[in-house]
C-alpha positions in Angstrom: -1.2 -30.4 -4.2 -3.9 -32.8 -3.0 -6.9 -33.4 -4.7 -9.4 -31.3 -3.4 -6.9 -28.3 -4.6 -6.2 -29.6 -8.1 -9.8 -30.1 -8.9 -11.0 -26.3 -7.4 -7.8 -24.3 -8.7 -5.5 -26.3 -10.9 -7.7 -28.1 -13.3 -9.2 -25.1 -15.0 -5.7 -24.1 -15.9 -4.6 -27.3 -17.1 -7.8 -27.6 -19.4 -6.8 -24.3 -20.5 -3.2 -25.4 -21.7 -4.5 -28.5 -23.0 -7.0 -26.5 -25.2 -4.6 -24.3 -26.3 -2.2 -27.1 -27.6 -5.0 -29.4 -29.0 -7.6 -26.7 -30.6 -9.5 -29.2 -32.7 -7.3 -32.6 -32.7 -3.8 -34.0 -32.6 -3.2 -34.5 -36.4 -0.3 -36.4 -36.0 -1.3 -38.6 -33.2 -4.7 -39.4 -35.0 -2.5 -40.4 -38.4 -0.8 -42.8 -36.6 -3.1 -44.3 -34.2 -6.6 -44.1 -35.4 -8.0 -46.4 -32.5 -7.4 -47.0 -29.0 -4.3 -49.0 -27.9 -2.6 -49.5 -24.5 0.8 -48.1 -23.9 3.2 -47.2 -21.1 5.5 -44.3 -20.8 8.4 -44.1 -18.6 9.3 -41.0 -17.2 13.1 -40.6 -16.7 15.1 -37.8 -15.3 17.6 -35.9 -17.3 19.4 -34.0 -15.3 19.9 -33.9 -11.7 17.6 -31.6 -9.5 14.6 -31.6 -7.0 11.4 -33.1 -8.7 8.1 -31.1 -8.5 4.7 -31.0 -10.1 4.7 -34.9 -10.5 1.1 -34.8 -9.6 0.3 -32.1 -11.7 2.0 -34.1 -14.7 0.0 -37.0 -14.1 -3.3 -35.0 -13.9 -2.7 -33.8 -17.2 -3.2 -37.1 -18.7 -6.1 -37.8 -16.2 -8.3 -34.8 -17.8 -7.9 -36.7 -20.7 -9.0 -40.1 -19.8 -9.8 -40.5 -16.1 -8.7 -44.5 -16.5 -5.0 -43.4 -17.0 -2.9 -45.0 -14.5 0.1 -43.5 -12.7 3.1 -45.3 -10.6 4.9 -42.8 -9.4 8.6 -43.6 -8.1 9.6 -40.6 -6.4 7.6 -37.6 -5.0 7.6 -33.8 -5.3 10.3 -32.6 -3.0 12.7 -35.5 -3.8 16.3 -35.3 -5.0 16.7 -36.9 -8.4 19.5 -38.1 -10.7 20.0 -38.4 -14.1 18.8 -41.3 -15.7 16.5 -42.0 -12.6 13.2 -43.8 -13.2 10.3 -41.4 -11.4 6.9 -42.0 -12.7 5.1 -45.2 -15.0 2.1 -43.8 -16.8 -0.3 -46.6 -18.6 -3.0 -45.5 -20.6 -4.6 -45.1 -24.3 -1.5 -44.2 -26.3 -3.8 -41.3 -27.7 -3.7 -40.0 -24.9 -0.1 -40.2 -23.8 1.2 -38.7 -27.2 -1.3 -35.9 -27.1 -0.9 -35.0 -23.3 3.1 -35.4 -23.2 4.1 -32.0 -24.3 1.7 -30.2 -21.8 2.7 -32.7 -18.8 6.3 -32.4 -19.5 5.9 -28.1 -19.5 4.5 -27.9 -16.3 6.8 -30.7 -14.6 9.8 -29.0 -16.4 9.0 -25.6 -14.9 7.7 -26.4 -11.7 11.0 -28.4 -11.1 13.0 -25.8 -12.4 11.6 -23.4 -9.5 11.8 -26.1 -7.0 15.3 -26.9 -7.6 16.7 -23.1 -7.8 14.9 -22.3 -4.8 16.5 -24.8 -2.8 19.8 -23.7 -4.3 19.3 -20.4 -2.9 18.1 -22.1 0.5 21.2 -23.7 1.0 23.0 -20.8 0.4 21.1 -19.0 2.9 21.6 -21.9 5.8 22.7 -20.8 9.0 21.5 -17.1 8.4 18.4 -15.5 9.7 17.1 -14.8 6.2 13.7 -15.9 5.4 13.5 -16.5 1.3 10.0 -15.4 0.1 8.5 -15.2 -3.7 6.5 -12.5 -4.9 3.4 -12.1 -7.0 5.4 -11.5 -9.9 4.2 -15.2 -11.2 3.6 -16.4 -15.2 -0.2 -15.1 -15.7 -2.4 -18.2 -14.9 0.6 -20.2 -13.3 0.7 -18.9 -10.0 -0.6 -22.2 -7.9 2.0 -24.2 -9.5 4.9 -21.7 -9.0 4.3 -20.6 -6.0 3.7 -24.7 -4.9 7.2 -25.4 -6.5 8.5 -22.8 -4.3 7.6 -24.1 -1.2 8.8 -27.4 -2.5 12.4 -26.4 -3.1 12.2 -24.8 0.8 11.2 -21.1 0.5 8.6 -19.6 1.5 5.1 -17.9 0.0 4.8 -14.6 0.3 0.8 -13.2 0.1 -0.9 -15.3 -2.8 -3.0 -12.3 -4.0 -4.4 -8.9 -2.9 -6.9 -10.3 -0.8 -4.0 -11.9 1.5 -2.7 -8.8 3.2 -2.1 -5.3 2.9 1.4 -4.4 1.3 1.9 -0.7 1.6 4.2 0.5 -1.5 5.7 3.9 -2.5 2.5 4.3 -4.6 0.2 3.7 -1.7 2.0 6.0 0.4 2.2 8.5 -2.3 -1.6 8.4 -2.6 -2.1 8.5 1.0 0.3 11.3 1.8 2.6 9.6 4.2 3.7 6.3 5.6 2.1 7.0 8.8 -1.2 8.1 6.9 -1.2 4.8 4.8 -0.9 2.3 7.9 -3.9 4.4 9.9 -5.9 4.0 6.8 -4.8 0.5 6.1 -5.5 -0.4 9.7 -8.7 1.3 10.0 -10.1 -0.4 6.9 -8.8 -3.8 7.3 -9.7 -6.7 9.2 -7.6 -7.4 12.5 -6.7 -10.8 11.0 -4.9 -8.9 8.3 -1.3 -8.3 8.5 0.0 -4.9 7.2 3.4 -4.5 5.5 5.1 -1.6 4.6 7.9 -1.7 1.8 10.4 1.0 1.6 13.4 1.1 -0.5 14.9 -2.6 -0.5 13.3 -3.6 2.6 10.4 -4.3 4.0 9.0 -3.3 7.7 5.9 -5.1 8.7 3.1 -3.7 11.2 0.8 -5.9 12.9 -2.5 -4.6 14.5 -2.5 -3.9 18.4 
């Protein structure tokens, strides 16, 4: 997830999460740390897995204070072991304390998704099966969860309703038949858009001729 993607698509959700957690002030932190003081946080892995969301983790602190420094020891997609040092964060102790929970929430969830995805990908090795994700993501967390699937070795299906035509039973019922639904989709959508029809537990893909 590069800086442009982070600023345009991720920052707003990170800020919403911070605003949810700090509605007026961090009472605990302000009580014990009334003034700015430089501090350091070591990010230590607690269990084996695939790490994901490091830059999101660091970004949370930088949104609170852009002068916060993060030194990464690993990168997203790396296999990490319990006890391994993954990053060092240096900055205002108040920022480190106030942003810690939100930062860890993203890191832990994204790493969990990447780790589980990677386990499934390994099970499918040698087969012709492609592991796809869906749009059934946590509200306002799609950019993070789909990124985690890719980091874990999975493949992203469409990101949103504008990415492609996917005709399900409800669409087919509304159109009258699969044939009618596909024809209507071909007539409406751009030639660049793929048409996919879901029938039962399988998916048949149709492309523009």
